C-alpha positions in Angstrom: 8.1 4.7 -17.8 8.2 8.9 -17.4 9.6 9.9 -14.1 11.0 13.2 -13.2 14.8 11.5 -13.7 16.5 7.8 -14.4 16.0 7.0 -10.6 12.7 7.5 -10.5 11.8 5.3 -13.5 14.0 2.6 -12.0 11.9 3.5 -8.2 8.8 2.7 -10.3 10.0 -0.4 -12.2 11.1 -2.1 -8.9 7.9 -0.9 -7.1 6.1 -2.8 -9.4 7.6 -5.6 -9.3 7.4 -5.8 -5.8 3.7 -5.4 -6.0 2.8 -7.5 -8.6 4.7 -10.8 -6.5 2.1 -9.6 -3.3 -0.2 -12.7 -2.6 -2.1 -13.0 0.8 -2.5 -17.0 1.5 -3.1 -16.5 5.0 -6.8 -17.6 4.7 -6.1 -20.3 2.4 -5.1 -24.2 2.7 -4.2 -26.5 0.5 -4.8 -26.5 -3.3 -6.8 -23.1 -2.7 -3.3 -21.7 -1.7 -1.7 -19.5 -4.3 1.7 -19.6 -5.3 3.5 -16.2 -5.8 5.1 -15.7 -9.3 8.7 -15.8 -9.3 11.1 -13.3 -9.8 14.4 -14.3 -9.8 16.1 -11.1 -11.5 15.4 -7.8 -13.5 17.9 -7.0 -16.6 18.0 -3.4 -17.9 19.8 -3.4 -21.0 22.1 -0.3 -22.5 22.2 1.4 -19.0 25.5 2.2 -16.7 23.5 3.8 -14.1 24.2 1.3 -11.0 24.2 3.7 -8.2 20.8 5.3 -9.4 19.3 1.5 -9.5 20.5 0.4 -6.3 19.1 3.6 -4.6 16.1 3.1 -6.4 15.8 -0.9 -5.4 16.7 -0.1 -1.6 13.3 2.4 -2.2 11.5 0.9 -3.6 11.4 -1.9 -1.5 10.7 -0.1 1.5 7.8 1.6 -0.1 6.9 -2.6 -1.3 6.9 -2.7 2.1 4.7 -0.5 3.5 1.7 -1.1 0.8 1.9 -4.8 1.8 1.4 -4.0 5.3 -1.6 -2.1 4.8 -3.2 -4.5 1.6 -2.3 -7.5 4.9 -4.3 -5.1 7.0 -7.3 -4.2 4.9 -7.4 -8.0 4.0 -8.0 -9.6 7.0 -11.4 -10.2 8.0 -13.1 -8.4 10.9 -12.9 -10.8 13.1 -9.0 -11.0 12.7 -8.2 -7.3 12.5 -9.9 -5.3 15.9 -9.2 -2.4 17.3 -6.6 -4.1 20.0 -5.0 -6.1 17.0 -4.9 -2.8 14.8 -3.3 -1.4 17.9 -0.9 -4.4 18.0 0.1 -3.8 14.5 1.5 0.2 15.5 2.9 -1.8 18.6 5.4 -4.4 16.4 5.9 -1.5 14.2 7.6 1.0 17.0 9.2 -2.5 18.1 10.8 -3.6 15.0 12.4 0.1 14.3 13.0 1.2 18.2 15.2 3.9 17.3 12.7 5.4 14.4 9.2 5.2 15.9 7.8 5.5 18.9 3.9 4.7 20.3 1.5 5.0 22.7 -1.8 3.7 22.9 -4.9 5.4 24.6 -7.7 2.7 26.0 -11.4 3.7 26.3 -10.9 5.4 29.7 -8.2 7.5 28.3 -10.0 9.2 26.0 -13.1 9.6 28.0 -10.6 11.3 30.7 -9.8 13.5 27.4 -13.3 14.1 26.5 -13.2 12.4 23.3 -17.1 12.2 23.0 -17.5 12.3 19.6 -15.2 9.0 18.6 -16.3 7.0 22.0 -20.2 8.0 20.7 -19.1 5.7 17.9 -17.4 3.0 19.9 -19.6 2.3 22.8 -21.7 -0.5 20.6 -19.0 -2.4 20.2 -18.4 -5.4 22.8 -15.8 -5.0 25.0 -12.1 -6.7 24.9 -10.7 -7.2 21.5 -12.9 -4.8 19.8 -12.9 -1.5 22.5 -11.3 1.9 21.8 -7.9 1.9 21.0 -6.4 5.5 19.9 -3.3 5.1 18.5 -0.2 7.7 18.2 2.6 6.5 16.6 5.6 8.8 16.1 8.4 8.5 13.5 11.0 10.8 14.2 13.8 10.8 11.5 17.7 11.3 11.7 18.5 14.6 11.3 21.0 15.9 9.1 20.3 20.0 9.4 19.0 22.3 11.6 15.3 22.6 10.0 12.5 19.7 9.8 9.1 19.3 9.0 6.4 18.0 11.4 3.5 16.2 9.6 0.6 14.4 11.0 -1.1 11.6 9.2 -4.5 10.5 10.3 -6.1 7.3 9.2 -10.0 6.4 9.7 -9.8 3.2 11.3 -12.8 1.6 11.9 -12.2 -1.9 11.7 -15.9 -2.7 11.3 -18.6 -0.7 9.7 -22.6 -2.0 10.8 -23.5 1.0 9.9 -25.1 1.1 13.6 -29.0 1.3 13.8 -28.7 3.4 10.3 -27.4 -0.2 9.2 -26.3 -0.8 5.7 -28.4 -2.8 3.2 -27.2 -6.3 2.5 -27.7 -5.3 -1.1 -25.3 -3.2 -3.1 -24.5 -1.6 1.0 -21.2 -3.6 0.8 -21.5 -4.9 4.2 -19.8 -8.4 3.5 -16.7 -5.8 2.6 -16.9 -3.3 5.5 -13.6 -4.4 7.1 -12.1 -2.1 4.6 -13.4 0.8 6.6 -10.1 1.2 8.1 -8.3 1.7 4.7 -6.9 5.1 6.3 -5.4 3.6 9.3 -3.8 0.8 7.2 -2.0 3.5 4.5 -0.6 5.7 7.6 0.2 2.8 9.6 1.8 1.5 5.8 3.4 5.2 5.2 5.3 4.8 9.1 6.6 1.0 8.1 8.1 2.7 4.9 9.3 5.5 6.3 10.9 3.5 8.9 12.7 1.4 6.2 13.7 4.2 4.3 15.3 6.1 7.5 13.8 8.6 5.8 15.9 12.2 7.3 14.6 15.6 8.9 11.2 14.9 9.1 9.0 14.0 12.5 5.4 12.6 11.6 2.3 11.5 13.5 0.5 8.9 12.6 -3.2 9.1 14.2 -6.0 6.1 14.2 -9.3 6.4 16.4 -10.0 2.4 15.9 -13.3 1.1 17.0 -16.2 -0.8 15.4 -19.7 1.1 14.7 -22.0 -1.4 16.3 -25.4 -2.6 17.3 -25.6 -3.3 20.9 -27.6 -1.3 24.0 -25.2 1.1 24.1 -24.9 2.0 20.8 -25.2 5.3 19.6 -29.0 6.0 18.3 -29.7 8.5 15.7 -30.6 11.6 17.2 -28.4 11.4 20.8 -26.3 14.1 20.5 -22.2 14.0 21.1 -19.6 16.5 22.4 -16.2 16.1 20.7 -13.0 16.7 22.9 -13.1 20.8 21.6 -16.7 20.9 23.2 -18.3 21.4 19.8 -21.9 19.4 20.1 -23.0 17.1 17.2 -26.5 16.0 16.5 -26.7 12.4 15.0 -28.7 12.1 11.9 -27.7 9.0 10.8 -25.1 6.5 12.8 -23.4 5.2 8.9 -22.1 9.0 8.9 -19.9 7.5 11.7 -16.4 7.9 10.3 -16.5 12.1 10.9 -17.4 11.5 14.3 -14.1 9.3 15.0 -11.8 11.6 12.6 -13.0 14.9 14.3 -11.6 13.8 18.1 -8.4 12.8 15.9 -7.9 16.0 14.4 -8.2 17.9 17.7 -5.8 15.6 19.3 -3.2 15.7 16.0 -3.3 20.0 16.4 -2.9 20.1 19.9 -0.8 17.4 21.0 1.4 17.2 18.0 1.8 20.7 16.6 2.3 19.7 13.2 2.7 22.4 10.1 0.3 20.6 8.0 -2.1 17.5 8.5 -3.5 14.9 6.2 -6.4 12.6 6.9 -7.2 9.4 4.7 -11.0 8.2 4.8 -12.8 5.7 3.4 -15.5 8.3 4.2 -18.5 8.4 1.5 -20.2 6.2 -1.0 -20.7 9.3 -2.4 -17.0 9.7 -3.5 -17.5 6.4 -5.7 -19.8 7.8 -7.3 -18.2 10.8 -8.0 -15.0 9.1 -8.8 -15.6 5.7 -9.3 -13.3 3.1 -7.8 -9.7 4.2 -9.1 -9.2 7.7 -8.0 -9.8 9.1 -4.8 -10.8 12.7 -3.7 -9.2 15.5 -2.2 -10.3 18.2 -0.2 -8.5 21.0 1.1 -8.9 25.0 1.4 -4.9 25.4 0.9 -3.7 26.0 -2.7 0.0 25.2 -1.3 -1.3 21.8 0.3 -3.2 21.1 -2.9 -0.2 21.3 -5.0 1.8 19.4 -3.0 0.0 16.2 -2.6 -1.5 16.0 -6.1 2.2 16.3 -7.0 3.0 13.5 -4.4 0.1 11.3 -5.8 1.3 12.0 -9.8 4.9 10.9 -8.6 3.6 7.9 -6.8 1.2 6.9 -9.8 -1.8 6.5 -7.5 -4.8 9.3 -9.5 -6.3 12.1 -6.8 -8.5 14.8 -7.9 -9.1 17.7 -6.0 -12.6 18.3 -5.1 -14.7 21.5 -4.7 -15.2 22.6 -0.6 -17.8 25.1 -1.0 -19.0 26.8 1.7 -22.3 27.5 1.2 -22.8 23.7 1.8 -22.0 24.0 5.1 -25.6 25.5 5.7 -26.6 21.5 5.2 -24.8 20.8 8.9 -27.0 23.4 11.0 -28.5 21.5 13.8 -31.2 23.5 15.5 -30.4 21.9 18.6 -26.5 21.5 18.7 -24.4 23.0 17.1 -23.5 21.0 13.8 -25.5 17.5 12.6 -23.2 14.8 11.5 -24.7 14.5 8.0 -26.5 17.0 5.6 -28.8 16.2 2.4 -27.9 13.5 -0.2 -26.7 16.3 -2.7 -22.9 16.8 -2.5 -22.4 14.1 0.8 -18.6 13.9 -0.2 -18.5 17.9 0.3 -20.7 18.4 3.5 -18.0 15.3 4.8 -15.1 17.7 4.2 -17.0 20.0 5.4 -17.8 19.0 9.0 -13.7 17.7 9.4 -12.9 21.1 8.8 -15.0 22.4 11.2 -12.3 20.7 13.8 -9.5 22.2 12.5 -8.0 25.9 12.9 -8.4 28.3 10.2 -4.2 28.7 9.9 -3.5 25.0 9.8 -2.7 24.0 6.6 -5.1 20.4 6.2 -6.0 18.1 3.5 -8.7 15.2 3.5 -8.7 12.5 1.0 -11.7 10.2 0.7 -10.3 6.6 -0.4 -13.5 5.5 -0.5 -12.9 4.0 -4.0 -9.4 3.2 -4.7 -8.9 1.7 -1.7 -10.4 -1.9 -2.3 -9.8 -3.9 -6.4 -13.5 -4.8 -6.6 -12.4 -7.0 -9.9 -9.4 -9.2 -8.6 -11.3 -8.8 -4.9 -8.3 -7.5 -2.7 -7.0 -4.3 -0.8 -4.9 -1.9 -3.0 -3.0 -0.4 -0.4 -3.6 3.0 -1.8 -2.6 6.1 -0.4 0.9 4.8 1.0 3.0 5.8 -2.2 1.3 9.1 -1.8 2.1 10.0 1.5 5.7 8.5 1.4 6.3 11.4 -1.2 4.9 13.9 0.2 7.0 13.5 3.1 10.4 12.9 1.1 9.2 15.9 -0.7 8.5 17.5 2.6 11.8 16.5 4.2 14.0 17.5 1.3 
């Protein structure tokens, strides 16, 4: 199979078997229900490595549980997975693994106190109740086996539905009916939390951050030309309301750095259509100014079997984000759209803190089978395992 060890090969094989048995029948009835393919046993020939096999089976099951959760969350429609129900997923995880996971949810009022104006600028277009803003902070604290441990922050974009706002997505080619998957980043980090808890990964603390909301049109929605103020005081001129994910991520990045004090931050987001044009539907783009972190993540993706390609962070393109009336614009021009989106995020992270952005707009969804992939979970799990070892 091509792993670095026999145990890795077993792990990949078991994980593939578990993933192949995934079926989502939650919204099917009668004859539309699909029976999952039966898997009774797996037989290895000419092997005498029961210890590696058993360990690999346990790890593969943990990974598959996380990938399955991510797929379930992304596959569900936006009237089922709302910001509040997404927060409920995080709370359920903390309840299921009380000795490993803890969770707190900041509502819109608490976010207002923290002056998260970029995030709330996006969220305020939604109706109240189930669709109001929910800022999720789920923390994994692994068992300790040594004096030192690593602290990581994983941030997932959590737009449970993205209409585009007043810059509404076109019905032809805009994938507006698929915008339930705009919370694929949040699904990946919550799935990772489940996997780490299942495998009881030692010697690491991981903070999972999601600024959950919708991007809708309404009497209180942000308008093109509005100026928002992020929680670090920086002002942002809204040029395009459909460049909303980066606004929510800005306040999430500020929060993660100040509240969690991580050794490194990675954010995952279905951020730009330009990423799909550049790398297609099978490969995510990686943006980071830190070569060591880039190597860690590309190695993790390779070992996990997920495709990830490092992209340039060309600083000259930052000129596209200059505003004449605010500190920044939320979008540049058409050229290098994925790069300028990453450069925007970079403005909200300290220069000395290792940070990476993964644009997963392509591989989050399998267009052939019309289903979520759970992309990102396996890479993040592999990264956390490498960091904790």
